[in-house]
C-alpha positions as CSV (number, residue, x, y, z in Angstrom):
1,X,6.9,-1.1,-16.7
2,X,3.6,0.1,-17.7
3,X,2.4,3.0,-19.7
4,X,-1.4,2.9,-19.5
5,X,-3.5,2.6,-16.4
6,X,-7.1,1.3,-16.8
7,X,-9.3,2.1,-14.0
8,X,-12.9,0.9,-13.2
9,X,-15.0,3.8,-11.9
10,X,-18.0,2.7,-9.6
11,X,-16.5,0.9,-6.2
12,X,-13.0,1.7,-7.2
13,X,-12.6,5.6,-7.4
14,X,-16.2,6.6,-7.2
15,X,-17.9,5.6,-3.9
16,X,-21.0,4.2,-5.3
17,X,-22.2,2.9,-2.1
18,X,-21.9,6.0,-0.1
19,X,-23.4,8.3,-3.1
20,X,-26.2,5.9,-3.6
21,X,-27.2,5.6,0.1
22,X,-27.1,9.4,0.4
23,X,-29.6,9.6,-2.6
24,X,-31.8,6.9,-1.2
25,X,-31.9,9.0,2.1
26,X,-33.1,12.0,0.0
27,X,-35.8,9.9,-1.8
28,X,-36.9,8.6,1.5
29,X,-37.9,12.3,2.4
30,X,-38.8,13.3,-1.1
31,X,-41.4,10.5,-1.4
32,X,-42.7,10.8,2.1
33,X,-41.4,7.4,3.2
34,X,-40.6,8.4,6.9
35,X,-42.8,6.4,9.3
36,X,-43.7,3.9,6.6
37,X,-40.4,2.6,5.4
38,X,-37.3,1.9,7.6
39,X,-34.5,3.8,6.0
40,X,-31.7,1.3,6.8
41,X,-33.8,-1.6,5.6
42,X,-34.5,0.5,2.3
43,X,-30.8,1.1,1.8
44,X,-29.9,-2.6,2.5
45,X,-32.4,-4.1,0.3
46,X,-31.6,-1.7,-2.6
47,X,-28.0,-2.9,-2.4
48,X,-29.0,-6.6,-2.7
49,X,-31.4,-6.0,-5.5
50,X,-29.3,-3.6,-7.4
51,X,-26.1,-6.0,-7.3
52,X,-28.3,-9.1,-8.5
53,X,-29.5,-7.0,-11.4
54,X,-26.1,-5.7,-12.5
55,X,-24.8,-9.3,-12.5
56,X,-27.8,-10.0,-14.8
57,X,-27.1,-7.1,-16.9
58,X,-23.2,-7.7,-17.2
59,X,-24.0,-11.3,-18.3
60,X,-26.3,-9.7,-20.9
61,X,-29.5,-11.4,-19.4
62,X,-31.3,-8.1,-19.1
63,X,-30.9,-4.6,-20.9
64,X,-30.4,-1.3,-19.4
65,X,-34.0,-0.2,-19.5
66,X,-35.1,-3.4,-17.7
67,X,-32.5,-2.8,-14.9
68,X,-33.7,0.8,-14.4
69,X,-37.4,-0.1,-14.3
70,X,-37.5,-3.1,-12.6
71,X,-35.0,-2.1,-9.8
72,X,-37.4,-0.2,-7.4
73,X,-40.4,-2.5,-7.8
74,X,-38.2,-5.5,-6.7
75,X,-37.0,-3.4,-3.8
76,X,-40.3,-2.4,-2.4
77,X,-41.5,-6.1,-3.2
78,X,-38.9,-7.5,-1.1
79,X,-39.7,-5.2,1.7
80,X,-43.5,-5.9,1.4
81,X,-44.3,-2.2,1.2
82,X,-46.4,-0.5,-1.5
83,X,-44.1,2.0,-3.8
84,X,-44.8,5.6,-3.0
85,X,-44.6,6.4,-6.8
86,X,-44.3,4.8,-10.2
87,X,-41.2,2.8,-11.1
88,X,-40.5,5.7,-13.8
89,X,-40.8,8.4,-11.4
90,X,-38.6,6.6,-8.7
91,X,-36.0,5.6,-11.4
92,X,-35.9,9.2,-12.8
93,X,-35.2,11.0,-9.5
94,X,-32.7,8.4,-8.4
95,X,-30.7,8.7,-11.7
96,X,-31.0,12.5,-11.5
97,X,-29.6,12.7,-8.0
98,X,-27.2,9.8,-7.6
99,X,-24.7,10.9,-10.3
100,X,-24.4,14.4,-8.9
101,X,-22.8,13.0,-5.8
102,X,-19.2,13.7,-5.4
103,X,-18.0,11.1,-2.8
104,X,-14.7,9.3,-3.9
105,X,-12.6,6.8,-1.9
106,X,-10.0,8.1,0.5
107,X,-6.6,8.9,-1.1
108,X,-8.1,8.8,-4.7
109,X,-7.0,12.5,-5.5
110,X,-3.5,11.9,-4.1
111,X,-3.0,8.9,-6.1
112,X,-4.5,10.3,-9.4
113,X,-2.3,13.4,-9.0
114,X,0.7,11.1,-8.3
115,X,0.1,8.8,-11.2
116,X,-0.9,11.4,-13.7
117,X,2.5,12.5,-13.8
118,X,3.9,9.0,-14.8
119,X,1.1,7.4,-16.9
120,X,-1.6,7.9,-19.4
121,X,-4.9,7.0,-17.3
122,X,-8.3,5.6,-18.7
123,X,-11.6,4.6,-17.4
124,X,-13.2,1.2,-18.5
125,X,-16.7,1.0,-17.1
126,X,-19.8,-1.0,-17.7
127,X,-21.9,1.7,-16.4
128,X,-24.0,3.8,-18.7
129,X,-22.3,6.6,-20.7
130,X,-24.6,9.4,-19.8
131,X,-24.4,8.6,-16.1
132,X,-20.5,8.0,-15.9
133,X,-19.8,11.3,-17.6
134,X,-21.7,13.1,-14.9
135,X,-20.3,11.0,-12.0
136,X,-16.7,12.1,-13.2
137,X,-17.4,15.9,-13.5
138,X,-19.2,15.8,-10.1
139,X,-16.2,14.4,-8.4
140,X,-14.0,16.8,-10.2
141,X,-11.7,13.9,-11.7
142,X,-12.7,14.2,-15.4
143,X,-9.3,15.8,-16.4
144,X,-7.1,13.0,-14.9
145,X,-8.3,10.5,-17.6
146,X,-7.5,10.6,-21.3
147,X,-10.3,8.2,-22.5
148,X,-13.5,7.0,-21.0
149,X,-14.5,3.6,-22.4
150,X,-18.1,2.4,-21.6
151,X,-19.5,-1.0,-22.6
152,X,-21.9,0.8,-24.8
153,X,-19.0,2.4,-26.9
154,X,-16.9,-0.8,-26.9
155,X,-19.9,-3.0,-27.8
156,X,-19.3,-5.4,-25.3
157,X,-18.9,-5.6,-21.3
158,X,-16.4,-6.7,-18.9
159,X,-15.2,-9.3,-18.4
160,X,-15.2,-9.9,-22.2
161,X,-11.7,-9.3,-23.5
162,X,-13.4,-7.4,-26.4
163,X,-13.6,-4.2,-24.1
164,X,-9.9,-4.4,-23.1
165,X,-8.9,-5.0,-26.7
166,X,-11.0,-2.0,-27.9
167,X,-9.3,0.0,-25.2
168,X,-5.8,-1.0,-26.2
169,X,-6.4,-0.4,-29.7
170,X,-7.8,3.2,-29.0
171,X,-4.9,4.1,-27.1
172,X,-2.4,2.1,-29.3
173,X,-0.9,-0.2,-26.4
174,X,-0.1,-3.7,-26.0
175,X,-1.1,-5.8,-23.0
176,X,2.2,-5.5,-21.3
177,X,1.9,-1.9,-21.5
178,X,-1.4,-1.8,-19.4
179,X,-2.5,-2.4,-15.8
180,X,-6.1,-2.8,-15.0
181,X,-7.4,-1.4,-11.3
182,X,-10.8,-2.5,-10.3
183,X,-12.8,-3.9,-7.5
184,X,-14.8,-6.5,-9.3
185,X,-13.0,-9.9,-9.3
186,X,-14.8,-11.3,-12.3
187,X,-15.3,-8.1,-14.5
188,X,-11.9,-6.3,-13.7
189,X,-9.5,-8.9,-12.4
190,X,-10.3,-12.0,-14.6
191,X,-11.5,-9.9,-17.4
192,X,-8.1,-8.1,-17.7
193,X,-6.2,-11.4,-17.0
194,X,-8.1,-12.9,-20.2
195,X,-6.8,-10.1,-22.1
196,X,-3.2,-10.7,-21.0
197,X,-3.3,-7.6,-18.7
198,X,-1.9,-7.1,-15.3
199,X,-4.5,-6.2,-12.6
200,X,-4.6,-4.5,-9.2
201,X,-7.5,-5.9,-7.1
202,X,-8.9,-3.2,-5.0
203,X,-10.5,-4.7,-2.0
204,X,-11.0,-1.9,0.9
205,X,-12.9,-4.5,3.0
206,X,-10.0,-6.7,4.3
207,X,-12.2,-8.9,6.0
208,X,-13.5,-10.1,2.6
209,X,-11.4,-13.1,1.3
210,X,-10.1,-13.5,-2.1
211,X,-12.2,-15.5,-4.3
212,X,-11.0,-19.2,-4.7
213,X,-9.8,-21.0,-6.3
214,X,-8.0,-18.2,-8.3
215,X,-6.9,-16.0,-5.4
216,X,-3.2,-16.1,-6.5
217,X,-4.0,-15.0,-10.0
218,X,-4.1,-11.1,-9.3
219,X,-1.1,-9.2,-10.0
220,X,-1.5,-7.0,-7.0
221,X,-3.8,-6.9,-4.0
222,X,-4.6,-3.4,-2.4
223,X,-7.0,-2.3,0.4
224,X,-6.3,1.6,-0.1
225,X,-5.8,3.7,-3.2
226,X,-2.8,5.0,-1.4
227,X,-1.0,1.8,-2.1
228,X,-1.0,2.4,-5.7
229,X,1.9,5.1,-5.1
230,X,3.9,2.2,-3.5
231,X,3.4,-0.2,-6.3
232,X,3.7,2.3,-9.2
């Protein structure tokens, strides 16, 4: 039925939360935060701040540089703790260490091996090009994908249908030929739906309910990448 599979990268194949937390733990040591900053609180606060900033970035309210340079000041401000270094230093270390982490979701390799024999696979991501390329290489999954389309290359971000239309033109495909697989309801699922593309909503946390009132709109709903082999 499908010829092309479009995958999101972060939180779908590449385990962003695990890799980010591992990086923050290293920074906790590198910047001498032990005894001054609770590590678990540091990690939890970072997640909240980072998610909020990415929502603004995806809505074109802030640019890449603003996201990078305001992230850590907002984290330490929220914790009520002085920053152990400048915003530039913290951002540089985070962006150097984090993309080099290699943790991916369970069954990612098994699913990709299976699907590669049957479909052309591509990445569609709102992440920054220089970072996403390193992530793919670090995880050893670059060769599974024919095209890597970033919002910077497409000139627009998910959920805009423009990024999906750009990718379909790039691979010479029609909407009926394609299936989008991602974890972000708005960017991946509603974005692909707006472009006429079927979707797989990847929600590994089964306790998390589907968003209302459009929960019925996704084509497929999985909690493990292993389920892709049953669907496809």
